[in-house]
Predicted model as a PDB file, atoms N, CA, C, CB and O in Angstrom, pLDDT in the B-factor column:
MODEL        1                                                                  
ATOM      1  N   MET A   1      60.765  99.069 139.142  1.00 56.00           N  
ATOM      2  CA  MET A   1      59.539  98.987 139.910  1.00 56.00           C  
ATOM      3  C   MET A   1      59.398  97.542 140.392  1.00 56.00           C  
ATOM      4  CB  MET A   1      58.295  99.440 139.059  1.00 56.00           C  
ATOM      5  O   MET A   1      59.549  96.604 139.609  1.00 56.00           O  
ATOM      6  N   SER A   2      59.117  97.373 141.643  1.00 76.00           N  
ATOM      7  CA  SER A   2      58.954  96.037 142.197  1.00 76.00           C  
ATOM      8  C   SER A   2      57.478  95.775 142.499  1.00 76.00           C  
ATOM      9  CB  SER A   2      59.809  95.868 143.472  1.00 76.00           C  
ATOM     10  O   SER A   2      56.694  96.694 142.734  1.00 76.00           O  
ATOM     11  N   THR A   3      57.133  94.499 142.484  1.00 80.00           N  
ATOM     12  CA  THR A   3      55.759  94.108 142.789  1.00 80.00           C  
ATOM     13  C   THR A   3      55.778  93.032 143.869  1.00 80.00           C  
ATOM     14  CB  THR A   3      55.023  93.599 141.512  1.00 80.00           C  
ATOM     15  O   THR A   3      56.767  92.319 144.045  1.00 80.00           O  
ATOM     16  N   LEU A   4      54.696  92.935 144.564  1.00 81.00           N  
ATOM     17  CA  LEU A   4      54.482  91.877 145.544  1.00 81.00           C  
ATOM     18  C   LEU A   4      53.361  91.008 144.998  1.00 81.00           C  
ATOM     19  CB  LEU A   4      54.135  92.453 146.979  1.00 81.00           C  
ATOM     20  O   LEU A   4      52.253  91.492 144.767  1.00 81.00           O  
ATOM     21  N   ASN A   5      53.646  89.719 144.791  1.00 84.00           N  
ATOM     22  CA  ASN A   5      52.666  88.789 144.244  1.00 84.00           C  
ATOM     23  C   ASN A   5      52.079  87.953 145.369  1.00 84.00           C  
ATOM     24  CB  ASN A   5      53.302  87.881 143.165  1.00 84.00           C  
ATOM     25  O   ASN A   5      52.810  87.299 146.112  1.00 84.00           O  
ATOM     26  N   LEU A   6      50.767  87.978 145.491  1.00 80.00           N  
ATOM     27  CA  LEU A   6      50.069  87.171 146.485  1.00 80.00           C  
ATOM     28  C   LEU A   6      49.235  86.120 145.770  1.00 80.00           C  
ATOM     29  CB  LEU A   6      49.178  88.056 147.401  1.00 80.00           C  
ATOM     30  O   LEU A   6      48.332  86.456 145.004  1.00 80.00           O  
ATOM     31  N   SER A   7      49.530  84.861 146.014  1.00 80.00           N  
ATOM     32  CA  SER A   7      48.746  83.777 145.433  1.00 80.00           C  
ATOM     33  C   SER A   7      47.578  83.483 146.364  1.00 80.00           C  
ATOM     34  CB  SER A   7      49.620  82.499 145.204  1.00 80.00           C  
ATOM     35  O   SER A   7      47.769  82.974 147.468  1.00 80.00           O  
ATOM     36  N   LEU A   8      46.377  83.802 145.921  1.00 78.00           N  
ATOM     37  CA  LEU A   8      45.178  83.636 146.737  1.00 78.00           C  
ATOM     38  C   LEU A   8      44.425  82.349 146.437  1.00 78.00           C  
ATOM     39  CB  LEU A   8      44.261  84.805 146.536  1.00 78.00           C  
ATOM     40  O   LEU A   8      43.527  81.973 147.190  1.00 78.00           O  
ATOM     41  N   ASP A   9      44.777  81.664 145.346  1.00 74.00           N  
ATOM     42  CA  ASP A   9      44.026  80.482 144.925  1.00 74.00           C  
ATOM     43  C   ASP A   9      43.910  79.396 145.987  1.00 74.00           C  
ATOM     44  CB  ASP A   9      44.659  79.904 143.716  1.00 74.00           C  
ATOM     45  O   ASP A   9      42.857  78.764 146.068  1.00 74.00           O  
ATOM     46  N   PRO A  10      44.939  79.139 146.813  1.00 75.00           N  
ATOM     47  CA  PRO A  10      44.750  78.093 147.820  1.00 75.00           C  
ATOM     48  C   PRO A  10      43.655  78.436 148.835  1.00 75.00           C  
ATOM     49  CB  PRO A  10      46.055  77.843 148.549  1.00 75.00           C  
ATOM     50  O   PRO A  10      43.082  77.542 149.457  1.00 75.00           O  
ATOM     51  N   VAL A  11      43.367  79.719 149.002  1.00 81.00           N  
ATOM     52  CA  VAL A  11      42.402  80.144 150.022  1.00 81.00           C  
ATOM     53  C   VAL A  11      41.079  80.565 149.397  1.00 81.00           C  
ATOM     54  CB  VAL A  11      42.973  81.296 150.849  1.00 81.00           C  
ATOM     55  O   VAL A  11      40.015  80.120 149.828  1.00 81.00           O  
ATOM     56  N   VAL A  12      41.145  81.429 148.372  1.00 83.00           N  
ATOM     57  CA  VAL A  12      39.929  81.984 147.775  1.00 83.00           C  
ATOM     58  C   VAL A  12      40.199  82.353 146.317  1.00 83.00           C  
ATOM     59  CB  VAL A  12      39.435  83.226 148.574  1.00 83.00           C  
ATOM     60  O   VAL A  12      41.314  82.740 145.966  1.00 83.00           O  
ATOM     61  N   LYS A  13      39.191  82.235 145.483  1.00 85.00           N  
ATOM     62  CA  LYS A  13      39.270  82.706 144.106  1.00 85.00           C  
ATOM     63  C   LYS A  13      38.440  83.976 144.029  1.00 85.00           C  
ATOM     64  CB  LYS A  13      38.765  81.617 143.079  1.00 85.00           C  
ATOM     65  O   LYS A  13      37.222  83.943 144.202  1.00 85.00           O  
ATOM     66  N   LEU A  14      39.106  85.098 143.769  1.00 85.00           N  
ATOM     67  CA  LEU A  14      38.432  86.401 143.770  1.00 85.00           C  
ATOM     68  C   LEU A  14      37.549  86.574 142.544  1.00 85.00           C  
ATOM     69  CB  LEU A  14      39.458  87.530 143.831  1.00 85.00           C  
ATOM     70  O   LEU A  14      37.972  86.314 141.418  1.00 85.00           O  
ATOM     71  N   SER A  15      36.331  87.010 142.773  1.00 88.00           N  
ATOM     72  CA  SER A  15      35.460  87.406 141.668  1.00 88.00           C  
ATOM     73  C   SER A  15      35.809  88.841 141.299  1.00 88.00           C  
ATOM     74  CB  SER A  15      33.937  87.267 142.050  1.00 88.00           C  
ATOM     75  O   SER A  15      36.548  89.507 142.025  1.00 88.00           O  
ATOM     76  N   ASN A  16      35.292  89.313 140.194  1.00 90.00           N  
ATOM     77  CA  ASN A  16      35.527  90.696 139.788  1.00 90.00           C  
ATOM     78  C   ASN A  16      34.989  91.672 140.833  1.00 90.00           C  
ATOM     79  CB  ASN A  16      34.879  90.970 138.426  1.00 90.00           C  
ATOM     80  O   ASN A  16      35.615  92.695 141.110  1.00 90.00           O  
ATOM     81  N   GLU A  17      33.839  91.360 141.406  1.00 93.00           N  
ATOM     82  CA  GLU A  17      33.235  92.231 142.418  1.00 93.00           C  
ATOM     83  C   GLU A  17      34.080  92.276 143.692  1.00 93.00           C  
ATOM     84  CB  GLU A  17      31.815  91.756 142.749  1.00 93.00           C  
ATOM     85  O   GLU A  17      34.246  93.336 144.294  1.00 93.00           O  
ATOM     86  N   GLN A  18      34.611  91.125 144.097  1.00 91.00           N  
ATOM     87  CA  GLN A  18      35.457  91.083 145.288  1.00 91.00           C  
ATOM     88  C   GLN A  18      36.758  91.868 145.061  1.00 91.00           C  
ATOM     89  CB  GLN A  18      35.773  89.620 145.668  1.00 91.00           C  
ATOM     90  O   GLN A  18      37.221  92.594 145.940  1.00 91.00           O  
ATOM     91  N   PHE A  19      37.330  91.707 143.876  1.00 90.00           N  
ATOM     92  CA  PHE A  19      38.548  92.452 143.552  1.00 90.00           C  
ATOM     93  C   PHE A  19      38.274  93.957 143.568  1.00 90.00           C  
ATOM     94  CB  PHE A  19      39.096  92.021 142.173  1.00 90.00           C  
ATOM     95  O   PHE A  19      39.071  94.735 144.094  1.00 90.00           O  
ATOM     96  N   TYR A  20      37.153  94.356 142.994  1.00 93.00           N  
ATOM     97  CA  TYR A  20      36.773  95.772 142.996  1.00 93.00           C  
ATOM     98  C   TYR A  20      36.613  96.283 144.433  1.00 93.00           C  
ATOM     99  CB  TYR A  20      35.459  95.981 142.201  1.00 93.00           C  
ATOM    100  O   TYR A  20      37.050  97.391 144.744  1.00 93.00           O  
ATOM    101  N   THR A  21      36.002  95.498 145.294  1.00 93.00           N  
ATOM    102  CA  THR A  21      35.801  95.885 146.695  1.00 93.00           C  
ATOM    103  C   THR A  21      37.144  96.060 147.404  1.00 93.00           C  
ATOM    104  CB  THR A  21      34.944  94.830 147.430  1.00 93.00           C  
ATOM    105  O   THR A  21      37.321  97.006 148.172  1.00 93.00           O  
ATOM    106  N   ILE A  22      38.085  95.159 147.153  1.00 92.00           N  
ATOM    107  CA  ILE A  22      39.419  95.281 147.755  1.00 92.00           C  
ATOM    108  C   ILE A  22      40.108  96.553 147.262  1.00 92.00           C  
ATOM    109  CB  ILE A  22      40.287  94.038 147.423  1.00 92.00           C  
ATOM    110  O   ILE A  22      40.728  97.273 148.045  1.00 92.00           O  
ATOM    111  N   CYS A  23      39.998  96.826 145.960  1.00 92.00           N  
ATOM    112  CA  CYS A  23      40.609  98.041 145.395  1.00 92.00           C  
ATOM    113  C   CYS A  23      39.978  99.300 145.989  1.00 92.00           C  
ATOM    114  CB  CYS A  23      40.462  98.054 143.858  1.00 92.00           C  
ATOM    115  O   CYS A  23      40.685 100.254 146.314  1.00 92.00           O  
ATOM    116  N   ALA A  24      38.659  99.304 146.130  1.00 94.00           N  
ATOM    117  CA  ALA A  24      37.962 100.475 146.672  1.00 94.00           C  
ATOM    118  C   ALA A  24      38.302 100.692 148.143  1.00 94.00           C  
ATOM    119  CB  ALA A  24      36.446 100.317 146.505  1.00 94.00           C  
ATOM    120  O   ALA A  24      38.341 101.832 148.608  1.00 94.00           O  
ATOM    121  N   ALA A  25      38.549  99.614 148.877  1.00 94.00           N  
ATOM    122  CA  ALA A  25      38.879  99.729 150.297  1.00 94.00           C  
ATOM    123  C   ALA A  25      40.339 100.138 150.521  1.00 94.00           C  
ATOM    124  CB  ALA A  25      38.601  98.409 151.003  1.00 94.00           C  
ATOM    125  O   ALA A  25      40.709 100.539 151.624  1.00 94.00           O  
ATOM    126  N   ASN A  26      41.164 100.038 149.480  1.00 91.00           N  
ATOM    127  CA  ASN A  26      42.586 100.359 149.587  1.00 91.00           C  
ATOM    128  C   ASN A  26      43.015 101.284 148.451  1.00 91.00           C  
ATOM    129  CB  ASN A  26      43.432  99.073 149.574  1.00 91.00           C  
ATOM    130  O   ASN A  26      43.837 100.889 147.625  1.00 91.00           O  
ATOM    131  N   PRO A  27      42.480 102.505 148.387  1.00 91.00           N  
ATOM    132  CA  PRO A  27      42.762 103.383 147.243  1.00 91.00           C  
ATOM    133  C   PRO A  27      44.228 103.820 147.152  1.00 91.00           C  
ATOM    134  CB  PRO A  27      41.884 104.607 147.320  1.00 91.00           C  
ATOM    135  O   PRO A  27      44.677 104.268 146.097  1.00 91.00           O  
ATOM    136  N   GLU A  28      44.972 103.692 148.255  1.00 89.00           N  
ATOM    137  CA  GLU A  28      46.375 104.114 148.230  1.00 89.00           C  
ATOM    138  C   GLU A  28      47.283 103.066 147.580  1.00 89.00           C  
ATOM    139  CB  GLU A  28      46.855 104.402 149.648  1.00 89.00           C  
ATOM    140  O   GLU A  28      48.442 103.353 147.284  1.00 89.00           O  
ATOM    141  N   LEU A  29      46.765 101.860 147.358  1.00 89.00           N  
ATOM    142  CA  LEU A  29      47.546 100.786 146.738  1.00 89.00           C  
ATOM    143  C   LEU A  29      47.217 100.672 145.258  1.00 89.00           C  
ATOM    144  CB  LEU A  29      47.282  99.446 147.443  1.00 89.00           C  
ATOM    145  O   LEU A  29      46.083 100.915 144.844  1.00 89.00           O  
ATOM    146  N   LYS A  30      48.207 100.305 144.469  1.00 90.00           N  
ATOM    147  CA  LYS A  30      48.013 100.027 143.043  1.00 90.00           C  
ATOM    148  C   LYS A  30      47.898  98.514 142.902  1.00 90.00           C  
ATOM    149  CB  LYS A  30      49.198 100.608 142.157  1.00 90.00           C  
ATOM    150  O   LYS A  30      48.906  97.807 142.915  1.00 90.00           O  
ATOM    151  N   LEU A  31      46.674  98.021 142.767  1.00 91.00           N  
ATOM    152  CA  LEU A  31      46.415  96.587 142.725  1.00 91.00           C  
ATOM    153  C   LEU A  31      46.071  96.138 141.312  1.00 91.00           C  
ATOM    154  CB  LEU A  31      45.284  96.220 143.685  1.00 91.00           C  
ATOM    155  O   LEU A  31      45.369  96.833 140.578  1.00 91.00           O  
ATOM    156  N   GLU A  32      46.574  94.970 140.945  1.00 91.00           N  
ATOM    157  CA  GLU A  32      46.245  94.336 139.673  1.00 91.00           C  
ATOM    158  C   GLU A  32      46.067  92.847 139.928  1.00 91.00           C  
ATOM    159  CB  GLU A  32      47.353  94.601 138.592  1.00 91.00           C  
ATOM    160  O   GLU A  32      46.464  92.328 140.972  1.00 91.00           O  
ATOM    161  N   ARG A  33      45.466  92.173 138.961  1.00 90.00           N  
ATOM    162  CA  ARG A  33      45.344  90.719 139.010  1.00 90.00           C  
ATOM    163  C   ARG A  33      46.035  90.135 137.797  1.00 90.00           C  
ATOM    164  CB  ARG A  33      43.856  90.275 139.066  1.00 90.00           C  
ATOM    165  O   ARG A  33      45.897  90.645 136.686  1.00 90.00           O  
ATOM    166  N   SER A  34      46.780  89.062 138.015  1.00 87.00           N  
ATOM    167  CA  SER A  34      47.448  88.384 136.901  1.00 87.00           C  
ATOM    168  C   SER A  34      46.466  87.402 136.260  1.00 87.00           C  
ATOM    169  CB  SER A  34      48.744  87.643 137.386  1.00 87.00           C  
ATOM    170  O   SER A  34      45.434  87.087 136.851  1.00 87.00           O  
ATOM    171  N   PRO A  35      46.777  86.919 135.064  1.00 86.00           N  
ATOM    172  CA  PRO A  35      45.913  85.913 134.438  1.00 86.00           C  
ATOM    173  C   PRO A  35      45.803  84.625 135.257  1.00 86.00           C  
ATOM    174  CB  PRO A  35      46.430  85.586 133.055  1.00 86.00           C  
ATOM    175  O   PRO A  35      44.839  83.872 135.112  1.00 86.00           O  
ATOM    176  N   ASP A  36      46.802  84.374 136.123  1.00 83.00           N  
ATOM    177  CA  ASP A  36      46.795  83.174 136.959  1.00 83.00           C  
ATOM    178  C   ASP A  36      46.012  83.362 138.249  1.00 83.00           C  
ATOM    179  CB  ASP A  36      48.208  82.767 137.284  1.00 83.00           C  
ATOM    180  O   ASP A  36      45.927  82.432 139.051  1.00 83.00           O  
ATOM    181  N   GLY A  37      45.439  84.536 138.469  1.00 81.00           N  
ATOM    182  CA  GLY A  37      44.654  84.788 139.663  1.00 81.00           C  
ATOM    183  C   GLY A  37      45.431  85.372 140.820  1.00 81.00           C  
ATOM    184  O   GLY A  37      44.875  85.561 141.902  1.00 81.00           O  
ATOM    185  N   GLU A  38      46.720  85.667 140.617  1.00 86.00           N  
ATOM    186  CA  GLU A  38      47.512  86.275 141.681  1.00 86.00           C  
ATOM    187  C   GLU A  38      47.125  87.736 141.846  1.00 86.00           C  
ATOM    188  CB  GLU A  38      49.018  86.147 141.384  1.00 86.00           C  
ATOM    189  O   GLU A  38      46.796  88.415 140.874  1.00 86.00           O  
ATOM    190  N   LEU A  39      47.167  88.206 143.064  1.00 88.00           N  
ATOM    191  CA  LEU A  39      46.934  89.614 143.365  1.00 88.00           C  
ATOM    192  C   LEU A  39      48.284  90.297 143.367  1.00 88.00           C  
ATOM    193  CB  LEU A  39      46.190  89.808 144.735  1.00 88.00           C  
ATOM    194  O   LEU A  39      49.164  89.913 144.138  1.00 88.00           O  
ATOM    195  N   LEU A  40      48.474  91.309 142.517  1.00 90.00           N  
ATOM    196  CA  LEU A  40      49.741  92.019 142.385  1.00 90.00           C  
ATOM    197  C   LEU A  40      49.614  93.389 143.030  1.00 90.00           C  
ATOM    198  CB  LEU A  40      50.158  92.149 140.897  1.00 90.00           C  
ATOM    199  O   LEU A  40      48.715  94.163 142.701  1.00 90.00           O  
ATOM    200  N   ILE A  41      50.520  93.677 143.948  1.00 91.00           N  
ATOM    201  CA  ILE A  41      50.575  94.991 144.586  1.00 91.00           C  
ATOM    202  C   ILE A  41      51.763  95.711 143.961  1.00 91.00           C  
ATOM    203  CB  ILE A  41      50.709  94.886 146.171  1.00 91.00           C  
ATOM    204  O   ILE A  41      52.915  95.345 144.190  1.00 91.00           O  
ATOM    205  N   MET A  42      51.471  96.730 143.177  1.00 88.00           N  
ATOM    206  CA  MET A  42      52.493  97.454 142.422  1.00 88.00           C  
ATOM    207  C   MET A  42      53.074  98.588 143.261  1.00 88.00           C  
ATOM    208  CB  MET A  42      51.906  98.008 141.110  1.00 88.00           C  
ATOM    209  O   MET A  42      52.357  99.254 144.008  1.00 88.00           O  
ATOM    210  N   ALA A  43      54.380  98.796 143.128  1.00 81.00           N  
ATOM    211  CA  ALA A  43      55.024  99.925 143.787  1.00 81.00           C  
ATOM    212  C   ALA A  43      54.613 101.218 143.078  1.00 81.00           C  
ATOM    213  CB  ALA A  43      56.577  99.760 143.789  1.00 81.00           C  
ATOM    214  O   ALA A  43      54.380 101.208 141.870  1.00 81.00           O  
ATOM    215  N   PRO A  44      54.521 102.330 143.815  1.00 75.00           N  
ATOM    216  CA  PRO A  44      54.174 103.591 143.159  1.00 75.00           C  
ATOM    217  C   PRO A  44      55.282 104.019 142.194  1.00 75.00           C  
ATOM    218  CB  PRO A  44      53.925 104.695 144.209  1.00 75.00           C  
ATOM    219  O   PRO A  44      56.458 103.733 142.416  1.00 75.00           O  
ATOM    220  N   THR A  45      54.894 104.694 141.140  1.00 70.00           N  
ATOM    221  CA  THR A  45      55.877 105.177 140.184  1.00 70.00           C  
ATOM    222  C   THR A  45      56.661 106.330 140.792  1.00 70.00           C  
ATOM    223  CB  THR A  45      55.198 105.614 138.872  1.00 70.00           C  
ATOM    224  O   THR A  45      56.164 107.041 141.666  1.00 70.00           O  
ATOM    225  N   GLY A  46      57.868 106.505 140.332  1.00 69.00           N  
ATOM    226  CA  GLY A  46      58.735 107.549 140.866  1.00 69.00           C  
ATOM    227  C   GLY A  46      58.740 108.787 140.000  1.00 69.00           C  
ATOM    228  O   GLY A  46      57.943 108.911 139.070  1.00 69.00           O  
ATOM    229  N   GLY A  47      59.633 109.695 140.305  1.00 73.00           N  
ATOM    230  CA  GLY A  47      59.730 110.967 139.601  1.00 73.00           C  
ATOM    231  C   GLY A  47      60.124 110.825 138.146  1.00 73.00           C  
ATOM    232  O   GLY A  47      59.672 111.599 137.302  1.00 73.00           O  
ATOM    233  N   GLU A  48      60.969 109.837 137.840  1.00 79.00           N  
ATOM    234  CA  GLU A  48      61.405 109.649 136.463  1.00 79.00           C  
ATOM    235  C   GLU A  48      60.230 109.277 135.564  1.00 79.00           C  
ATOM    236  CB  GLU A  48      62.489 108.573 136.390  1.00 79.00           C  
ATOM    237  O   GLU A  48      60.118 109.784 134.448  1.00 79.00           O  
ATOM    238  N   THR A  49      59.364 108.404 136.037  1.00 79.00           N  
ATOM    239  CA  THR A  49      58.183 108.018 135.260  1.00 79.00           C  
ATOM    240  C   THR A  49      57.246 109.211 135.093  1.00 79.00           C  
ATOM    241  CB  THR A  49      57.441 106.846 135.941  1.00 79.00           C  
ATOM    242  O   THR A  49      56.697 109.416 134.010  1.00 79.00           O  
ATOM    243  N   GLY A  50      57.058 109.998 136.152  1.00 81.00           N  
ATOM    244  CA  GLY A  50      56.214 111.181 136.073  1.00 81.00           C  
ATOM    245  C   GLY A  50      56.742 112.182 135.055  1.00 81.00           C  
ATOM    246  O   GLY A  50      55.967 112.781 134.310  1.00 81.00           O  
ATOM    247  N   ALA A  51      58.055 112.363 135.021  1.00 86.00           N  
ATOM    248  CA  ALA A  51      58.665 113.292 134.056  1.00 86.00           C  
ATOM    249  C   ALA A  51      58.469 112.791 132.630  1.00 86.00           C  
ATOM    250  CB  ALA A  51      60.171 113.474 134.351  1.00 86.00           C  
ATOM    251  O   ALA A  51      58.188 113.575 131.724  1.00 86.00           O  
ATOM    252  N   ARG A  52      58.618 111.473 132.434  1.00 88.00           N  
ATOM    253  CA  ARG A  52      58.401 110.897 131.102  1.00 88.00           C  
ATOM    254  C   ARG A  52      56.959 111.066 130.655  1.00 88.00           C  
ATOM    255  CB  ARG A  52      58.776 109.415 131.093  1.00 88.00           C  
ATOM    256  O   ARG A  52      56.700 111.408 129.501  1.00 88.00           O  
ATOM    257  N   ASN A  53      56.019 110.828 131.564  1.00 89.00           N  
ATOM    258  CA  ASN A  53      54.601 111.004 131.238  1.00 89.00           C  
ATOM    259  C   ASN A  53      54.291 112.457 130.905  1.00 89.00           C  
ATOM    260  CB  ASN A  53      53.722 110.535 132.401  1.00 89.00           C  
ATOM    261  O   ASN A  53      53.511 112.736 129.994  1.00 89.00           O  
ATOM    262  N   SER A  54      54.892 113.372 131.633  1.00 91.00           N  
ATOM    263  CA  SER A  54      54.683 114.794 131.372  1.00 91.00           C  
ATOM    264  C   SER A  54      55.207 115.167 129.985  1.00 91.00           C  
ATOM    265  CB  SER A  54      55.373 115.648 132.454  1.00 91.00           C  
ATOM    266  O   SER A  54      54.555 115.908 129.249  1.00 91.00           O  
ATOM    267  N   ASP A  55      56.387 114.651 129.633  1.00 93.00           N  
ATOM    268  CA  ASP A  55      56.941 114.916 128.306  1.00 93.00           C  
ATOM    269  C   ASP A  55      56.033 114.375 127.212  1.00 93.00           C  
ATOM    270  CB  ASP A  55      58.334 114.304 128.177  1.00 93.00           C  
ATOM    271  O   ASP A  55      55.825 115.033 126.193  1.00 93.00           O  
ATOM    272  N   LEU A  56      55.489 113.174 127.419  1.00 95.00           N  
ATOM    273  CA  LEU A  56      54.578 112.597 126.427  1.00 95.00           C  
ATOM    274  C   LEU A  56      53.321 113.450 126.257  1.00 95.00           C  
ATOM    275  CB  LEU A  56      54.190 111.171 126.831  1.00 95.00           C  
ATOM    276  O   LEU A  56      52.856 113.661 125.137  1.00 95.00           O  
ATOM    277  N   ASN A  57      52.776 113.939 127.372  1.00 95.00           N  
ATOM    278  CA  ASN A  57      51.593 114.805 127.303  1.00 95.00           C  
ATOM    279  C   ASN A  57      51.901 116.089 126.563  1.00 95.00           C  
ATOM    280  CB  ASN A  57      51.077 115.124 128.704  1.00 95.00           C  
ATOM    281  O   ASN A  57      51.082 116.566 125.776  1.00 95.00           O  
ATOM    282  N   LEU A  58      53.082 116.660 126.809  1.00 94.00           N  
ATOM    283  CA  LEU A  58      53.486 117.887 126.125  1.00 94.00           C  
ATOM    284  C   LEU A  58      53.579 117.646 124.623  1.00 94.00           C  
ATOM    285  CB  LEU A  58      54.833 118.398 126.672  1.00 94.00           C  
ATOM    286  O   LEU A  58      53.041 118.423 123.834  1.00 94.00           O  
ATOM    287  N   GLU A  59      54.262 116.571 124.223  1.00 95.00           N  
ATOM    288  CA  GLU A  59      54.422 116.261 122.802  1.00 95.00           C  
ATOM    289  C   GLU A  59      53.070 116.031 122.130  1.00 95.00           C  
ATOM    290  CB  GLU A  59      55.313 115.026 122.624  1.00 95.00           C  
ATOM    291  O   GLU A  59      52.847 116.486 121.009  1.00 95.00           O  
ATOM    292  N   LEU A  60      52.179 115.332 122.808  1.00 96.00           N  
ATOM    293  CA  LEU A  60      50.850 115.086 122.257  1.00 96.00           C  
ATOM    294  C   LEU A  60      50.081 116.398 122.099  1.00 96.00           C  
ATOM    295  CB  LEU A  60      50.067 114.112 123.156  1.00 96.00           C  
ATOM    296  O   LEU A  60      49.401 116.607 121.095  1.00 96.00           O  
ATOM    297  N   GLY A  61      50.192 117.274 123.091  1.00 95.00           N  
ATOM    298  CA  GLY A  61      49.521 118.586 123.009  1.00 95.00           C  
ATOM    299  C   GLY A  61      50.054 119.432 121.882  1.00 95.00           C  
ATOM    300  O   GLY A  61      49.284 120.072 121.166  1.00 95.00           O  
ATOM    301  N   ILE A  62      51.384 119.445 121.709  1.00 95.00           N  
ATOM    302  CA  ILE A  62      51.990 120.218 120.609  1.00 95.00           C  
ATOM    303  C   ILE A  62      51.558 119.645 119.269  1.00 95.00           C  
ATOM    304  CB  ILE A  62      53.539 120.217 120.716  1.00 95.00           C  
ATOM    305  O   ILE A  62      51.214 120.395 118.356  1.00 95.00           O  
ATOM    306  N   TRP A  63      51.573 118.306 119.140  1.00 95.00           N  
ATOM    307  CA  TRP A  63      51.159 117.670 117.900  1.00 95.00           C  
ATOM    308  C   TRP A  63      49.704 118.004 117.589  1.00 95.00           C  
ATOM    309  CB  TRP A  63      51.354 116.151 117.983  1.00 95.00           C  
ATOM    310  O   TRP A  63      49.352 118.225 116.430  1.00 95.00           O  
ATOM    311  N   ASN A  64      48.861 118.040 118.611  1.00 94.00           N  
ATOM    312  CA  ASN A  64      47.442 118.301 118.404  1.00 94.00           C  
ATOM    313  C   ASN A  64      47.192 119.707 117.881  1.00 94.00           C  
ATOM    314  CB  ASN A  64      46.681 118.092 119.693  1.00 94.00           C  
ATOM    315  O   ASN A  64      46.241 119.923 117.130  1.00 94.00           O  
ATOM    316  N   ARG A  65      48.021 120.656 118.261  1.00 92.00           N  
ATOM    317  CA  ARG A  65      47.847 122.031 117.766  1.00 92.00           C  
ATOM    318  C   ARG A  65      48.275 122.108 116.338  1.00 92.00           C  
ATOM    319  CB  ARG A  65      48.639 123.038 118.608  1.00 92.00           C  
ATOM    320  O   ARG A  65      48.210 123.177 115.731  1.00 92.00           O  
TER     321      ARG A  65                                                      
ENDMDL                                                                          
END                                                                             
C-alpha cells in the first residue's frame, strides 16, 4: 500500500475541525494525519486485504458461538 504525504506546515497548520471538514468534503479518499502534521492520503485496500478481513470476521463469529 502506498501513501502520498503532504507537508502542510509551511502553509497552514490544520486544526481538528479543519481536518474533519477536508475528510467530509472528500469521502472517497482515505485521509490521515501524522504526528508531525503531515496529511497522508492512503491508497485503497485491495482484494487480498478484504479477504483477510473477511477471514478474521468469520473466525471471530465462530469463536463467539
